[in-house]
N, C-alpha and C positions, 0 to 999 in steps of 0.2 A: 504493500500500500504506500502511495506517495505521501510525503509529509505535508502538514498544513502549510508550512512555509513555502513549499513548492507551489501549492495551489494559489496562495494569496499573492504571489509575485509573478506568476507565469504570464498574466495578461500584459505585463509591461516588458517582457523579454521573449520575443519570438524564438530566439535561439534555444530557450528552455525545451522546446519541442524535441529537438535533436537529442538533447541529453536525456530527456525522459524516455524517448523511444529506445535509446541505447541501454538504459538500465531496466527495461522491461515493463515500463508503466503503460501497459496496453490500454487500460481503461480510460486514462486521461486522454490519450491520443485519439481513441475511438470517438469519444464524446465531442472533443473540440474539432476533429475533422468533420464530423457531421454538422456541427454548428457552422463551419466555414462554407460547406457545400450549400447550405441554405441561405447564405448571404448575410449571416449575422456577424456582428463584430466580436472579435476574440476578447474584447474587454467586457465580457458578460459579467453580470454581478455575481461574484462568488460567495457573497454573503447576502442573505435575503434582504431586500429593501424594506425598511421600516417606514411606513408612510405616516407622516404627521404634519408638521408645519410645511408651508409652501417651499421653504428653502430645502427641506429634505427631498421633496419631489424633484427639484431641479438637480440635485446631486445624489445619484444612486449609491454612492459610497459613503454618504452621511449616515452612519449606522448607529448613532446614539450608543456608543460603547460596544457595538458588535454583540448584541444580545443573543442572536441566533446565527450560528456559523455552519457553513457547509462541512460535512464530514466525509461522506463517500456516496457513490451511487452504484446501483446494480441494474444492468440492462436486461438480464434474462437468467434462466436457470442453467442453461448450457453455454459454454464458451462460444462467443461470436454469434449468439442467437438472442433475438429480442423477445421480450414478453409479447404475447398476442394482444391482450387487452386486460391489464391489471384492474380488477374491479373492487377488491376489498383486502383488508389486512387483519391479522389476528396476532397478538403478542403473547408469548408464554415465557415470562421471565424465569420461572422455576426451572425450565429446561433450556434456557438460553436460545430460544427459537422464535423466529418470525415467520408467519405463514402468509403467502401471497395467493389470492384466488385469481386465476387467469381465466376470464370468461371465454375468450376466443379459443385458447388452446385446450380448455376443458380440464385444467389441472389445479391442484393445490400444491404449491411449491414451498418447501421448508428451507429456510436459511438460518445460519447462526446469526446472533446479534451483530457480529462483525461482517456479515454479508457473504459468508461462504455457503454454497449450495450443499444441502445435506441429503434430502430425499424428497420424493413427490408422490402424491396420490393422483390417480387419473383413470385410465382405461381399465386397469386391473380391478379397481374398485367400482367400475361401471358408473362413474360419475358423469352427470350431465354438465353442461357449462355452469360453473359455480357463480352465483350472484353474491353470496356473502359467506363468511367463515368466522368461527369463534372457537375458543378452546377453554375447557373447564379446568378445575384444579387437579384433576387426575390425568390431564393430558389428552383427553378425548377430543376429537375434532368434530365440530358441528358444521355441516355444509347445507346451505340453501341453494337450490338449483334454479337457473333462469327459466326453466320450463315449468316451474311450480312443483307441486307434490309435497310429500312429507320431508322434514329435515332428516338428513342422513348423519348418523353418529358413527365415527370411525374410532375404534379403540386401538390400543398399542399393538395388538395382534392383527390389525387390519380387518377385524370383523366388523360388520355393519349392522346397526339397529336403526330404527326410525322413530321419529316423533311427529305425530300428526296434529295439525291445528284444526280444531272442530269449528265449523262455521256457526256463527250466531244466526238466529232466525231472520230470514230475509236477506242475508248476506250472500255474496258470490262465494265460490270456492276459494278459501284462503290461499294466498301465495306468500310463503315466508321470504323475508328480506333480511336486512341487517339484524344482528344479534349481539348481545353482550351479557356479561355476568356481573353480579354485585359481589360484595365481600363475603356474603353468606352463602354463595353458590346458587342463588336464584337466577333463572334464565329469562331474559327479556327478548321478545321476538316481534319484529315489525311485520304486520300483514299488509303487503302492498296493495292487494286487491280491494280491501275494504277500509284502508286507513285506520286499522285497529292495532292496538298493542297488547300482546299476550304476555303474561308473567307466570312462569312455572317455578315451583319450589325445587329444592335440590333432589327430590325424588321424582321430579318431572311431572308432578300433578299440577293442574291448572289452579292458580291462586286468584288472578285478576285478569279481567278482559276490559280494556277501556278504549275510549275514542270512538271513531266512526267518521264517515265522510260528511263534511258540513263546514259551516263558518262560525258556529257558536263556540263558546269557551269549552275546551276539552274535545273539540272536533278538529279534523284535519282535511286539507285539500290534497296534499301529496306527501304523506308521511315517509320520511327517508331513513331516519336513524334514531337511536336512543342511547343515552348514557345515564349512569347512576353515580351520585356522589357518596362520600363516606357516611353521610347522615341518612342515606336511603332515598333522597329526593330523586325523582325521575325527570329527566330532561328529554323531551320529544322534539325532533327537528322536522320542520315542514318546509318543503321546497317552494310551495306556492301560497300557503296561508301565512298567518303570523309565524315567523320563523321558529321561535322557541316557546314551548308551553311546559310548565313545571307542575308536577304532581307530587303528593306525599307518598310514603311507602305503601299506603293502602289504596293508592290510585285516585285520591281526591284532588281535584284541580286546585292549584294555589294561585298562580299568576302566569302571565306570558309577556314576552317582550320581543323587540326587533322590528325592522322594516325592510322591505325589498327595495332595492335601488342600486345606484352606481357609486355612491359615496363610500368613503372608508368605513364609516359607522354602519352602513347598510350592507345587505346581503343580496347578491345577484341571483345565484342559484346554489343554495347550500345543499351539500350532499352527505356530510358526515360530521359527527360531533364526538369529542373526547374530553376527558377531565384530567387535569394534571394533579400533582401532589398538593398544590395550593388551592384546590377546588376552583380553578379557573377553567372556563369553557373555551376549547379550541374548536372552531368551526371551519370546515373546508368550504370555500366559496369557489366552486367550479367555474361559474360565470365570470368572476373577476380574477381568476388564476391566482388565488391568494389564500392565506390562512388568517382568520380573524380571531382575536382573543377578547373575551368578555369576562367580567366577574359574574358570580352566580345570580345577581339581581339585574344583570343586563347592561352594566356600565362598560362602555367600549374602552379597551386597554391598548391593543396593538393590532397593526396589520403587518404581516410578513408576506413578501412575494410580489412578483410582477411577471407579466407574460414573457416567455422565452423558452429556448431549448438549451441554453447554456447551463452549466452547473450553478445552482443557487437560484435560478429562475424556475417558473412553474408553467406548465401547459396542461390545462384541464385536470387539476388534481381532483381525486374522487374519494380518498379515504386517508386517515392518519391514525397512528398509535403513538403514545408517549410513555416511556418507561420511567422508573423511579430515579434514574440518574440524569434525567433531563434530555435524553435523546428523543428526537422527533422523527418518526418514520412516515414518509408521504408517498402514496401511490398515485401516479399520473397516467390517466388513460390516453391523453393526447401525446405525451412524450414516450409512452410505453416503457416506463422505468420506475424504479424505486429510488428515492433520494432520502438520505439520512442527515439530520442536522443536530447540533448540540447547543443547549442553552448554556450561556456563560454563568448564570446564577440560578440553577434549578430549584434551590431551596428558598428563594425570595420571590414573593408575588410581584407582579408588575404594578407600577403606579399608573393612574389614569393618564392617557395621552393628552398632550396639550395642543390646542388648535388656535 
């Protein structure tokens, strides 16, 4: 792996390409060669742009102390092969593994936290194109397929069981989407077909079913993802309605926040939500090619990212994961890659952005 110093200085020294190639840094050369072929400048932002005051927008390297730094990227499971369409991520810190659901290739690819390919699930497990993936405390892999049907659960011996979402009266056949687990092992599943959220206990018995299609409080227009904080509050992400709605652990509506738009505080087309160790909400904005950070009551804190194919820029991000050490893993459907970033102060919450 090339050093951070090599990455941060290479845009100013074209001769670094030769040295990097000679020392075997294939990944750096592949990415930047692709950037050149598409007519982009090699001076791509290697640290994600933090958008705040107008002066920051004019200077992409005005990083406010470099709060989020590019670490490495992965283009695919096999050498010299790109992901088909990365659709979702799942992080298993206990096993030091990150799972990438590739919808086009029909695989679940497992990597070490350091980006080394380990193993994959796919044709042998008779998987359809995966739409979402999650992992429980025992290391079982939960897969929601793009064609719908029950959730497939793959154990350590590659044996498969299923979990069916039962339709509510008057609903269409449920289609499982994004999934997550809370600290107690409860499973939360998005039903894309009916804009509902299912909650199962650790024995996989249904506990709560909430939501539905509509515009009232507690209803959704295009339910995308769900996250749960340490207190058990449930955060549901809506791509078309009010972006974030919050429920208590029993499924009772509490409040909602956010607006759709093109501003830094707004969300263009949100696709994923995750919560860091400081209970801050990280939202993937596919439409704005950015990551947005809010506190749990909806105060805007940060924007990271801008459109591009260079390392540190984003092209249609669709999902993210954050580990306990402040590493941020981002899947991009547009760039067909996984990028990893590090927070400089992972144990400190952000202060509100100034405008």
